[in-house]
N, C-alpha and C positions, 0 to 999 in steps of 0.2 A: 503493503501501499502504500502511494508517495502523502505528498506534504503540501501542504500549499501556504510555503513560507515563500513568498517573493516579496515582500517589502525587505532591506535590507540587503539585500543583494546587488551587485554591479552587474546590472541590466543593459545591453549595449541599447544606447540613446534611440528608438525605431524614425530619425531622420537621418542617421546617421551617414549608413549609406549613402545616401540622395545627397548629401551636401560636398561629401566627400568627393563623390560619380559629377559633381556640376550638373545635378537631373534636378536639386528646388530650385522651381520658379521665385522671385521675387517677383513686387509690385515693377518695376521695368524693363521685367524679363515677357511679359506679354503682350502677344500684339491685339492691336485695339486697329479697324478698319477708321481712313482717314482720320488719324490723329492729329489731334493738333496742339500746338508746345508752347507753353504760360512763361515770362520769364515776369519776376519782378521790379519792379520800377521802384529803385532805394537813398533815399534819400542822401545827402553831405553836409547834412550840418548838425546836430546830438539836436538841437532844440529850438523850433522856430515855427512861422510855421507858409504855408507856401502860398503866395503870393498871385501863379500865377503858372500855368503851362501853355509849352510851343511847342505842338505835334505834328504841325504841318510837316516837316521833315520825315519824320516816324512815318508818319504815313503812307508815303511814297516807297518808299521800302518792300523791292519786290518777295511774294512772301504772306507777308502782314494785313491780320484777318480783322483785329480789333487789337483799340487801342485804351484802353479801363483807365477810367479819373475816379474818385472818387465817391461824386455825386453822381456816378453810374450806377453804383452797386449801392444794393441795403446797407441802412444807418445805423440799424439794429444795435445796440451797445452789450457784446457779449464778453466772456472770461473764458480764455482758453485755459484755462486748468480742469486738469481731468481730477477731481472730485467727483464722487455718486453725490446727482444732485439734492436738496433736503427742501424740504415744504414749509420749513422755517425763514422765511425772506432774513431773520438780520443776521442766519448764519451760512446765507450762501453768498457764493465767491462773490468778489468786486468783479462787476463789469463797467471796465472803463476803456474798451477799442470797438472799432471798426476795421469792417474790413480794409479797407483802405481810408486811409484818412489826410488830409493836409496841416492836421496839428501835429508838429515833428517833435515828438521825447527821447528817440535816440539816433546812434549816427546808423542809417540802416537801414530807416522806419520804410513799411510799407508804402510809398506814397500813388502808385501808379502803377498797372501792368502791360502787360502783350499780348496778343497772342496771336501766334506766325504759322504758316502750314511746316515750318522747320525752326528748330531750334537755334540758329543760324542768321538766319531769318531775323527772330526775336528778340537775339540778342544785335543785332546790330540798329535795330529800331531805336534800341532804352539807349544805345549812343548818340542817336540825334535828336533826344526831346531835349529841351528846353527847361529851366526850372528858376522861379525866382524866387525869391525866400527875402520872410523877414524873420529877421536873427534875433534870438534874446540870452541870457547867460547862460552857459555849460556848465551843471553840480556835475562832478564826479564824484565827490564823496558826501555821506549821508549828515556831514559838520557843516556842507555849502549848502547843502538843501535845506539844511532846516537855520541856517542866519538868517535874522531878520527881516532882511532885507532880500529875504528868498524868493523871487518869482514861481508862486505857484506851477509841478507842472504839469495839472492836472484841475484847471479852472476848480469845476466841482467839489475838489475837497480837497483840504492841505497836504502839504510833503510829505507828514508824519504818516503815511497809513493806517497803522494801527500799534495799538500801546497795551503792556500787559503787566501787570506784574501778581505775583504767588509767591505762599509761601511759608514759614511755619517759625514759633515762638518768636525773639526778640535779640533782633541781631546783633542791637550795640551792646544791649548787655553782655551778651555771646562772647562777642570778640571782647570785652573788657574782663571777662574773667579767663582768655588766654594769655600765655607767654611768649606768643610769638608771635603777632601779626604779619604774614606778607602778599602784599598785596603787588598787582602783575594787568601793565596793560598784554592783550594781546591782539593779533590778526589774521583773520585767513584770509586765504586768494580767490581768485575769478576762478574756477576748474571751471573744462566744459568737459563734455561727453566724450568725445570725438568716437561713435559708432560707428565700426564699419560702414553701413549702407545709411546714407543722407535720408537727412526730409524726401519721402515724392509721394504722392498720390496721385491717380486719374479719378477723371468723372465722367460723368456721361449719364441720360438721362433712357432709362429701361420703355422698354416695348408697352409699362404699364404707364406711364408714366409717371414713374417715379425716377426722385434720381439716387443711382447708384457710387460712391464713393470706394473703389483699392488704394489702400492705405496701408506703410508703412508705422501701425500707431498702434501704442500699448493697450490699449482701453475701446477696444470696437463701441462699444454699446455706449459709452460714456462721448466717443466720438459724434456719433450720428446726434445723439438731445443740441452734443454744442453747434453742431450743423445746419442745425433745424432753428435755434435762436439766431444764427448769425444769419443766417439767408432769409428768417422768415417764414418758414410751412412748420406743420403738422408734423412733429416727428417721425409719424408713422410713414411719410410722405421720405423717408433718408433711408437709406440702406448702405451699412459700412462692409465691405471685406475684408480681413486682412492675412496674405496670405505667407509668406515664409520674409519674415526679418532678420534685418541683422543688426540688435542690437538698437539699444533701446535709450539702458540704464537712467529712464525717470524723464528722457529729452523729449522722451517721443508719448508721455504724458501729458502733454500738450498738444492742444488740436492748433500746430504753428500753421501746415500751409491748407486743412483742405477746408476750412470753410471757404479760404475763396479760390480755387479749385474748381469746383461745387459750382461757385459764382460765376468763374470764366465759364463752367455749361453751360449754365442755364445765359449765358449772354449770347452764345452759338449757338442756339434751338437744340441744345441738348446734343452737340457732337462733342466725341469724347476730347479732352481738355489733358496733356499732363501738367502738373510741377515739379519738377525735381529741381532741388536748392544744388547748390554747391561745395563744396570742402573749404572753400572761405565764406559762404553761406552759410552754410551751419554751424559753425564756429563761432562768429559773428554776431550772428544775428535771429539763434534760436533761444534755447536756452542756455544758465548755465548752473552754478551751485554759488550760493549766497556768499560772499565774500562779508563777514564780520567781526570786527571790532566787541575786544571782551573788557569790561574791568571787571578785573575780581581780585575777591580778600575772600581770605582760608585763616581762620585761627586756630594756634591747636598747643596743646601743652606740654609741656616738659616730656609728660610722658607716653605721648603722638597723641592724644584723648583728637578728637577733632573738635570746636566748639563752634562754628559757626562760618557759614559757608556765605558768602556776598556777592551778587553776581551781577551787573549792570551791561547790558546787551541792545547792540547800535546795528542793523542788517541792512545789510545795504541791494532793496529790490530790486531797481534798473527802469527804466523808464516806465513796466506796467505790473500788473495785480497778479497777473498769474498765482502762486500760491501763495504768497505773498507772508500774513505772518506767521501761518505753521508751522515757519522753518526755523524762524528764532523764536519765537514762545513754546516753541516744545523741551525747552533742556531742562527747567527746571524738574518737573517730574522725574529724570533719568538722574538728573546727580542725587534725589531722594533714592533712587532705585538702588542706585552702586553703595554711597557710604552711608555712615553715622553720625548723625550733628546734633548737636542740643535746636541749634535755629539756622535757619535757612532764609534765603531774600532773597529773591529772581527776577529781575525789572529787563522789559525788553521793548526796544522798539523799531520798527522795519519803517523803513526810509525812500520814499519816491528820487531817487535820481536819473543822469541820463545817461546811464551802460545801460548795457543790455539786460535784455531783461530774466530776472532768477527765477527761477522754475525748483523743478521735482530733480535729486538726482539723487543718485544710487546711496541708502544712510537718508539722507533726509533729516538734514541738520546736526547730525549726532557724529558726525566728523568734525565739524567746527568744533561741540560742545565738549568735545569728550577731548579734545586737543589744549581747548584749553581749562578743562579740569584738571584734565592728566599732567601737562604742565607743572601748574602749583604743587600739585600734590607731591610730585617730583620736588618740585625747592621744597615745599616745607620738610618734607624727609629727611634732606640735605640741611636741614637749617638746622632739626633738631639732632643728626649723626645717626640717624634710621635707616638702613637695608629700605630702599624702594620697595622688594616686593611683603617685608613685614604690615610697610607701615601700611598699607595696603589691604594685605590680610587683618592685621589688627579693625581697621576702620569700617572694612564691607560690613552691607550688609546680610542677617542669618538668612538660610532658607525658611520662608514660609513666612515672612516682614509683609506685613500688610500698608501698601504705597497710598494714604488720603490722600499725595495728589492726583490720584491716578485711581484713586479707588479699584485698584486691583493685588490683590494677595498673590504676594513670588513663590509661586507653589513651585517648588524643583527649579531653584536658583544657585546656581552653582559655579561663582563666581572664585570664592576658594576654592576649588577646586581645579579649577584653572590655572588658576593663580601656581598654585601646589605641584601641577603635573609641568605647567614650563618650566619652574627652580629646577626641574629633576632630568625633563628632558633636552632641555637648549644648555646641560650643564649652568645654570649661572650663575654659582660658585667658585666653579673651579674658571670659567672667560674673567667675573671679575676679578678675582684671586693676578689673574695672567695680565692681568689687560696694567698690572700696575707699573710695568713698566715699560708703559707705551706712554708715562705720561708727559713725557720730555722729546724735545729732537723736532723736526717735519713733520714727518707720519706721527699725529697718538690716536689712538682707541681708547673706546669707550663703550657701558651698555644700559640700555635703555630700554623701558616697562612702560606699559600703559594697558591697565584694564579697562572695561567694560560693559553696559547696559544695555538691552537693548529691545525695543516687543515685538511682539508677532500682531500682525494686521492694525486696525486702527481702534479697534473697538476702545472701549469707550465712547470715542470722541469724534466715530462716525458711521455709518452704515456698512454691516460687512455682510451681504448677499453673496448668492452664487449660485450656479445648478448645474446638472447634468443628466442628460440621459445617455437612457446604454440601450441597446437592439441585439435581439439576441440572430442571429444571423444563420442561414441554411444548413453552414457546415458547422457547427458547436461555436464558431469564434460571435464576439459582439461588438459593435460598433459604439465607442465611446464617444460622446457628441458636448461639447462643453464652448461655451461663453465666455474664457479664461486664454489668458495669452501666453502663447507656447512664443519667444521672443531672443531663445538662445543659452536660455538659461538651463532647459532640461526637464520645465515643470511634466510640460506634458507626457515624460515620460516616469517621469513616479506618479503621475497620478496614474497610468492608465498600471501603474507596479501595485496602486491600494487597489484598484476594481478589482487587479486580477488573484489579488489575496484574498478579498475580501466575498469572491465568487467563489471562488474556489478551482479556478483555469491557470496554467502556463500565460506567464506573461505573454507571446507570441499571438495568444489566444483574443487579445484588445488591439486592436484598432482606433490608429487614431488620422488624421488627413490635418495636410500644412495652412486649410481656413479657418477663419470663424467666420462665418455669417449673423449682421445681426438680424435677418432674416431668418432663420435656421436654427442659431448653438440657443441654448434658456439664456437669460439674463444674468452674466454678473460682471464689477465693477472693473475685473481686468488684472493687467501686469503693473502693482506695486504695492506697496508697504511690508514684502518680504510676507505674504498672505494669503498665496495660491496652493503651495503643500497646508497650509492650516484651513482656511476656508473654504477652496473649492474640495479640498481634504474630504471633509465634512458630507459635503455636496456627492462625490461620488460615493464614499463611503454609506450613503444613505441610498441610491437607485442602488448599485450594487446590493446593498441586501434585502431591496426591495423584488427586484431582477431573481435574486436567488430564491424568493421565498417563491415566486409565482414558475420554478421550474421546478422545486419541489414537487410543489401540490400537483403540477400534471404530471411527474414521475409518478407519485405516491398515486392517483388515480391509474395509472398507465400498468400498474405493476400490483397493485389489490397489498400495498403496504402502509405503514402509517407513518406521517412526513417527518415525526420528531429519530427515525431509523434508520432517512439514509441523508446523505450530507453530497454534497459535491469538492471531488480532491482528484485533481492533476486532472478535470475535463471530464472525469468519471462518476455516473449517479453511486452509490457506493452506500451496500445496504452496511451499516451499521455491528450488530450485534457480531456477524463472524468474518464483515471485509469483504463479503461475495461484489461482485464487483455486474447491476443490472440491469446499467445502457453505460453510454457514453452521450453525453453535451448532445452528441451530432446526432441521434435516433430520437431524442427531444426536443431537438426543432425542426429536426423533416417535420416528423408527428406537429408540428405546433404550423410550418405551412402547410400542410397539402392533408392533414387528415378531413377523411370527407365527410368525416359525418363531430369530428369537436376542434375543425384546426379553429385556430384564432393565435398571431402573431404575439410573439411575448419582449413586452418592452420595459421601460422604468423609468421613472422621472423624478427628479430630487430640486425644491427650491432649500436652502438654509439661510437663514438672520443669524448670525453666529451672535451672541450678548457673553462671551468670554475669550481671556484672551492671557498670554502665556509672555513671560518673560523670559528672554534668551541672555546668554552672559560670554563674557571672553577674554582673552589677550596678546599684546604680541610684548615678543622676547626680540633683545632688534645687538647689534652688535656692530659699529662703525668704525671706519678709519675716518680721519681728520687728515687733510695735508694743509699745514700753516702758513704755506707759501702762498697757495692758487686758492684755497677753500676749498675746496675740491670734496664731499663729504662721498666714499670711500663703504656699500652697505655690504659688509662679509657675509656677513650671515642676519635669518627672522626667520622665526616661529611664531605661528597663529594658534592660540587654543581656543576649542569655542565650544562653549554649554550650548547644543543646540535640541535636544531630545531624543528620540532616533534617528535616526540618518536614512534615507528610504535607499537611496543606491549610492553607498560609498563612493565610485566613480566620477558621477557630480558633482559629490557634496566636495571633493576634492578638486577638480576644479571650478566650481565656483568660490570658493575659496582661497587658491591662488593666483584666479583673475578679481580680485576683490580684493588680493594684498597687494598686488601690479601699480593698481588702479592709486592705492589709496600710498604705495611708496614715490608714485610720480607727482600726490600731491604734497606730501612731503616736502620729496627734492630738489622740484624742478619744472610744473604748472603751473602758469596763470595766464590769463588774457591778460595785457594790457593795452592804455590807454592814452592817449594825446590830450592834451591838456581841452582841446577840444572837439572831447569826446568820440575820436578815430581812433577804431581797433586798431593796433599794432602790430599783433602778428598771430592773425588767421589765418595761418595753414599750415604745413603738417614739416616745412623745414624752421621755422622759427617759435612756435610752439613745442616744447622740451615735452613731449608725452617719453616714456620710457619704453626702449624696446628690448627682446628678450636677449641682446647685450648688452643693455644696463643691470641688469636682476640677477643677484645670487638664485639659489635656488631657494624654490619658498616652501618651506615645509609646515607641517602643521598636525598637529594632531585633535581628538575628542574626546572627552567628559563624555561617552554617551550613557544615559538612561531614557529610558521612557515616561515622557512626561507625562503625567494622568490628565491631561489636559488639552492633549492633543488629538484629532482624529485615528492617528494610528503612535500616537505617541511622540508626534515630531511638533518641533517650535520651529521659528524661524533660521534660516544661514545664508540668505540671496546674497541678502542687505553689510550683515554684520559684521564679512573679514575687511571693509574700507573703513571702518570704524575707527582703530586704534592702533592700525604700523605707521603711521602722520609721528602724534606723539611721542612714539616710541621712539622712531628715529632724531626727534627733536628731544629730548632726554641724554640718550644714547651721545648726539654731537657733546650734551657741555657735560656728563660724564670722562668725557676725553678734553676736552678743550676747557674744563673750567670759566664757560660762560653763557648764559642762560638767553638762545635766541629767540626769541616770541613772536616772530612773524614767521609766513608763508608764504613761497617754498623756502627752502634751505638749501637756498642756488647757491654757487659755488662765490657768484659778486657778493649776495645775501653775509654769508659766515667769512668770507675775505674784508668783509664793512667793519665788520663784528669784530675780528681777533686785533685788527688794526687799529679801534678805536679801544681796546683796552689799553696795549700798548702805549697810546696813546694819552691813556687814562682820561676819555671821554666816552665813555659807555651810555651812559643817559644824553646820548643826542643823535645816535645811530636811528 
């Protein structure tokens, strides 16, 4: 007799062969008859208003079909943010943009569009359009935008998009009880997602007079709603299809190109129009990780006890609201989740500026706040002369802590076990001792550590609905239909394993496909918040249990046995008292399809609304070598340790961790969009935007503290975003340990490190 163990095994991704052989079809690969090409006319200023357009020469370019100005398209205000819709008006995303605009708020704003019979014709036409502007002052930083004399970037609202204050206790009193108070200012950079596939979408009118958008999106069902709101039609008039997608990391959790491409098709009587961004456009004009400034203070006693944490946050939103205050405002909950203290105060502001709009990016604000928290934690440990791991172990939240700030009981919270495992497997004590001989000279070495906590999905702060449908096929296989989104992370494979486990069939018996289609697939909010294996996992489990029950009921009737005496094991109906195989699933399926008397196909559907969450945790340990003459930081070794419950597919999990670590290493050492004082992006290309390659990375080591989480559908909890959270602060702390200088601005590029070294040597560290 076989077993039903599929979860926990490294099954090959269902889409692996297609991608390796080049058979996977992405949005740009589909042929469309009479396809037109769209291009965006972008502003060449960062703040102002378009006073006039001269399109006369552009219209003469052969192949140009139409030139669109803002007044040619719907003027409905909408938000691009990929959040679930809410019926509570005050909790809805801020609608502060139109499809095209004359009011320029960022360099490269969408101020017009060209539709042509070829991409080259559209580009030539763009070059011939003349635009006259009225220019306003440009605000690169939140501090500039908050000045008393600053002009409003959006006339209808203040430049401070939102503010909040959370916490508990009396921070001032608790600070006074501390033996030491460490106060620091910290800043993070404008990171870009740089997914392999740029934003691309095709829109056309179907035979049923509805509008279809084929898009590289993380949020098909949400995207449908956003398009409808932007172009002003009922939601059912829009259909979104997502084929294979070349990465997203949160950038495609915004509807950046979809409303415009649908509006373009509408302007051309439903003819298909493709809008594909270039790499330069994708880096500069889509979404970024929020650059955030922190004023952070921590009070500690000589014995290592934390008395208080006081954190003031200013988040640079860029020109439009997108996901807005959700990023900067969330940090206090997770500070409280990981460390004990008597008092906590967390105040936050999110501010409009005239740089690229910040939105969702992998780990959604946690890399920023954990960089600030773990930097100050490390400096506090140094101040009292305590090993940084011991300091964190002493102050960590215990398993089962009730977090009143999020109304979540942190069951199965294993950050302490992660730190202990990291100390052992990274050989922390041995490497720390060895590094002492490298504290002088040109090449200096040091070690650093950083810990983190991370939520699973967005409850209780947002809606968590997911759906799944299973169909028993005639050969005993199952078609699994999901509204969730496979974006390269392996979610469909993991969810298929869950279905196979719950039904009792091999993994190969579950059939998936590349398309998510809002007309066909159940409602699911999409790929974000490390939610899919958790929330969609519950939907898959419920649908699988329903279809299994239907199959067993039919089998019991066919073979005249009680349902409680039979089970499905390895795709067979087994009579459990003696282990006899009564039938194969194919036997049951063929009967359900073709029996003249009792034929009835077997399907199951589930829609779940999950009102629970669970917290994951982990840590990073890093060893670096710093060149004192050049400021170059060489990462010698690095390890992530993760508490993510049951690992559904170890092979996919390893890939998730390694990819996330690489992304955070770039965040720590090299990445960041730079702007001129006029707001123009200076490095929006793959030559000047310093993305790490395999040549820049050491072996990415990782380990898991694996448990069966009691709140997960299969004992699992979040993992997809978690690996990006703590590598950057661990690297920062290792650099400090190596050279004795705490650098509080990201990235730790050679010039940044060199300037700090030179300032220390000149005794001018305060002015770096």
